[in-house]
C-alpha positions in Angstrom: -34.3 4.3 -1.2 -33.9 0.6 -0.4 -30.7 -1.5 0.0 -29.9 -3.4 -3.2 -27.3 -5.6 -4.8 -27.6 -3.4 -8.0 -24.6 -1.1 -8.4 -27.0 1.6 -9.8 -28.5 1.9 -6.4 -25.1 2.9 -4.9 -24.6 5.4 -7.7 -28.0 6.9 -7.1 -27.3 7.1 -3.3 -24.1 9.1 -4.1 -26.0 11.4 -6.4 -28.5 12.1 -3.6 -25.8 12.6 -1.0 -24.0 15.1 -3.3 -27.2 17.1 -4.1 -26.4 20.7 -3.1 -30.0 21.4 -2.1 -31.2 18.2 -0.4 -28.0 16.1 0.1 -25.7 15.7 3.1 -23.8 18.9 3.9 -20.6 16.9 4.7 -20.7 14.9 1.5 -21.4 18.0 -0.6 -18.3 19.8 0.8 -15.9 17.0 -0.1 -13.5 17.0 -3.1 -10.8 14.6 -4.4 -8.2 15.8 -1.9 -10.4 15.7 1.2 -11.6 12.2 0.7 -8.2 10.8 -0.5 -7.1 10.0 3.1 -10.4 8.0 3.6 -9.7 6.1 0.4 -6.3 5.0 1.7 -7.7 4.2 5.1 -10.4 2.0 3.6 -7.8 0.1 1.5 -5.8 -0.7 4.7 -9.0 -1.8 6.5 -9.6 -4.3 3.6 -6.1 -5.7 4.3 -6.8 -5.8 8.0 -9.9 -7.9 7.5 -8.1 -10.3 5.2 -5.3 -10.7 7.8 -7.9 -11.5 10.5 -9.7 -13.8 8.1 -12.9 -12.0 9.0 -15.2 -12.5 6.0 -18.0 -10.4 7.4 -15.7 -7.5 7.9 -14.1 -8.1 4.5 -17.5 -7.9 2.8 -18.2 -4.6 4.6 -14.8 -3.1 4.0 -14.8 -4.0 0.3 -18.1 -2.1 0.2 -16.6 0.9 1.9 -13.7 0.8 -0.6 -16.1 0.6 -3.5 -17.9 3.6 -2.1 -14.7 5.6 -2.4 -14.5 4.7 -6.1 -18.1 5.8 -6.6 -17.4 9.0 -4.6 -14.4 10.0 -6.7 -16.3 9.2 -9.9 -19.3 11.3 -8.9 -17.1 14.3 -8.1 -15.5 14.0 -11.5 -18.8 13.6 -13.3 -20.1 16.8 -11.6 -17.1 18.6 -13.0 -17.9 17.4 -16.5 -15.2 14.7 -16.4 -15.3 10.9 -16.3 -18.1 9.0 -14.6 -18.3 5.6 -12.9 -19.1 3.9 -16.3 -15.9 5.3 -17.7 -14.0 3.9 -14.7 -15.4 0.4 -15.4 -14.7 0.7 -19.1 -11.1 1.7 -18.4 -10.4 -1.2 -16.1 -12.1 -3.8 -18.4 -10.2 -2.4 -21.4 -7.0 -2.8 -19.4 -7.7 -6.3 -18.1 -8.6 -7.6 -21.6 -5.6 -6.0 -23.2 -3.2 -7.3 -20.5 -4.5 -10.9 -20.8 -4.1 -11.7 -24.5 -3.6 -15.4 -23.5 -7.2 -15.4 -22.1 -9.0 -13.0 -24.4 -6.9 -13.2 -27.5 -4.7 -15.6 -29.5 -1.6 -15.6 -27.4 -0.6 -18.5 -25.1 0.8 -18.5 -21.6 2.0 -21.9 -20.4 3.0 -20.6 -17.0 2.3 -17.9 -14.5 5.7 -16.5 -15.3 4.9 -16.1 -19.0 1.6 -14.5 -18.1 3.4 -12.0 -15.9 6.0 -11.3 -18.5 3.3 -10.4 -21.1 1.5 -8.3 -18.4 4.7 -6.3 -17.8 5.4 -5.7 -21.5 1.9 -4.5 -22.2 2.0 -2.3 -19.1 5.2 -0.7 -20.4 3.4 0.1 -23.7 0.5 1.6 -21.8 3.0 3.7 -19.7 4.6 5.1 -22.8 1.2 5.9 -24.4 0.0 7.6 -21.2 3.2 9.6 -20.9 2.8 10.8 -24.5 -0.8 11.7 -23.9 0.1 13.8 -20.8 2.9 15.6 -22.7 0.5 16.4 -25.5 -2.0 17.8 -22.9 0.7 19.8 -21.2 0.3 17.8 -18.0 3.8 16.4 -18.0 7.3 17.3 -18.8 8.7 15.2 -21.7 12.0 15.0 -19.9 10.3 13.4 -16.8 10.0 10.0 -18.4 12.5 8.0 -16.5 12.2 4.3 -15.9 11.1 4.7 -12.3 9.0 7.8 -12.7 5.7 5.9 -12.9 6.0 4.7 -9.3 3.5 6.9 -7.4 5.1 9.2 -4.9 2.2 9.0 -2.5 2.7 5.3 -1.7 3.9 4.3 1.8 7.7 4.4 2.0 8.2 0.7 2.3 5.9 0.0 -0.7 7.6 2.7 -2.7 11.1 1.2 -2.0 9.8 -2.2 -3.0 8.4 -1.0 -6.3 11.6 0.9 -7.2 13.6 -2.3 -6.5 11.2 -4.5 -8.5 11.3 -2.2 -11.5 15.1 -1.9 -11.4 15.4 -5.7 -11.2 13.5 -6.1 -14.5 16.5 -4.6 -16.3 19.0 -6.6 -14.4 20.0 -4.0 -11.7 19.6 -6.4 -8.8 21.4 -8.8 -6.4 21.7 -12.3 -7.7 20.6 -13.8 -4.4 19.6 -12.9 -0.8 22.8 -13.9 1.0 25.0 -11.0 -0.1 22.3 -8.5 0.9 23.0 -9.5 4.5 26.5 -8.1 4.1 25.0 -4.9 2.7 22.7 -4.7 5.8 25.8 -5.1 8.0 27.6 -2.4 6.0 24.7 0.0 6.3 24.4 -0.8 10.0 28.0 0.1 10.6 27.6 3.3 8.6 24.7 4.3 10.8 26.7 3.4 13.9 29.5 5.8 12.7 27.0 8.5 11.9 25.6 8.2 15.5 29.2 8.4 16.9 29.7 11.6 14.8 26.4 12.9 16.1 25.6 14.1 12.5 21.8 14.3 12.5 21.4 14.6 8.7 23.8 11.7 8.1 22.1 9.6 10.8 18.8 10.0 9.0 20.4 9.2 5.6 22.1 6.1 6.9 19.0 5.0 8.7 17.1 5.3 5.4 19.8 3.3 3.6 19.5 0.6 6.2 15.7 0.4 5.8 16.1 0.3 2.0 18.5 -2.6 2.3 16.1 -4.5 4.6 13.3 -4.0 2.0 15.7 -5.5 -0.6 16.5 -8.4 1.6 12.8 -9.1 2.2 12.1 -8.9 -1.6 14.7 -11.6 -2.2 13.3 -13.7 0.6 9.9 -13.3 -1.2 8.4 -11.4 1.7 6.2 -8.3 1.6 8.0 -5.7 3.8 4.8 -3.9 4.6 3.1 -7.1 5.7 6.2 -8.3 7.6 6.3 -5.0 9.5 2.6 -5.1 10.3 3.0 -8.6 11.7 5.9 -7.4 13.9 3.9 -4.5 15.1 0.9 -6.8 15.9 3.3 -9.1 17.8 4.6 -6.1 19.8 1.1 -5.1 20.6 0.1 -8.6 21.8 3.2 -8.8 24.1 2.6 -5.3 25.5 -1.0 -6.3 26.2 0.3 -9.3 28.1 2.5 -7.0 30.2 -0.4 -4.7 30.9 -2.8 -7.6 31.8 -0.2 -9.2 34.1 0.4 -5.9 35.9 -3.3 -5.4 36.4 -3.6 -8.9 37.8 -0.9 -7.9 40.3 -2.8 -4.7 41.2 0.0 -2.7 39.5 0.1 -0.6 36.4 2.4 0.4 33.5 3.2 3.7 35.2 4.1 2.0 38.5 6.2 -0.9 37.0 9.9 -0.6 36.6 11.6 -1.4 33.3 13.0 -4.6 34.7 9.6 -5.7 35.7 8.1 -5.0 32.3 11.1 -6.7 30.5 10.6 -9.8 32.7 7.0 -10.0 31.7 7.9 -9.4 28.1 10.2 -12.4 28.2 7.3 -14.4 29.7 5.0 -13.3 26.9 7.7 -14.4 24.4 8.1 -17.8 26.0 4.3 -18.2 26.0 4.3 -17.6 22.2 2.4 -14.3 22.4 
């Protein structure tokens, strides 16, 4: 087996890895659920490479993500289900159908018009998929609410954003960002009161409401909450490294330093633009 740019080589490698007699014992043992965490991890690593503008890493991480698709498709094929070709057929069918202004007779004079057509066609597909699942006994006909197609396994910030985006399509939304700041202040006060009352369940609820309001604010400011929080976390990490390095240069350590010393170094890192 030799490296290749041909997708068939990757498919053949997966077949070999999954061979019960001659394959890799670890790969043979895996199923959809056991490799799902790796699929999510690889998607995040793609995002990380993009944020670092590391094209070598991006090429490699995209390959790792593609491997996850091939892995899932092979497991399905072994069970008599869909194979990789069916995956490709499904996505090409979807892209052609959702772009009638490119592959059909419709016109889209702006990105907004194109997105509008995309959303309308996506809703039709959602209805068709729901009807198919009901017919197969895989879904409850009553579970067909407007927000029910948002996957429950998404990270909480992403899930909140998608719920808000869908609700906004039918007009359930704030008109602008400014009033949401008042909502954030309101939720902050309610959290403060829950903390005073020492009501653990209510504290968690109000904290969640505050996070949800912050996601709403970010959406209206055209910010991705997941990306914004990742950036804040990266900034925290850089400044903490600054503290650690400064203490090491002073023959001290994190364990030996006082809170006041670490806070002073934190402020230095902040002034230095870390």
